C-alpha positions, 0 to 999 in steps of 0.5 A, a space after each residue: 845713625 839710623 841703623 842705631 836708633 832702629 836697633 834701640 828702637 827694636 830693642 826696647 820694643 822686644 824688651 817690653 813685649 817680654 815683660 808680661 806678668 803672672 797675677 795672682 787673684 786670690 779667691 779665698 774667703 776672708 779668714 781661709 787659705 791665702 787669707 788666713 790670719 793665723 799668726 807665724 813667724 817669718 821662716 826660710 826667708 819667707 817674710 810672711 807674719 801670718 800663715 795666709 801671707 807665707 802661703 801667698 809668698 810662696 805663691 808669688 816666689 813661684 811665679 816670679 820664677 816663672 816670669 824669669 824662665 818663660 817668655 811670656 808675651 801676655 799676662 797670665 791671671 792665675 785665680 788661686 785658692 787654697 783648699 784641702 785636697 784629697 789624700 790618705 795613707 797611700 797617696 796625697 794630692 799637693 795641688 792642681 791646675 787647669 785653664 779656666 779662660 782662654 782669650 
């Protein structure tokens, strides 16, 4: 009986540890980027009804995929802004990321 209890306890304990979240902290101003209020029709499974909501839905889906694929033991906070980046006729930057703070 003790072995079964121990097994169940550690299974629940380890499952709880692996349930960390990726938290998206939107840093855009109230009417730009992820907060763009331009009306849009839901498309391709994206339920957003504004451009900003559609952008955020894609970002949240990417975070969900990472949570499913990676065993992250701690919450990860992503400070996000949707800004124009450098591009010209030869190349373009789709996005960039890097650590801001590690605790």
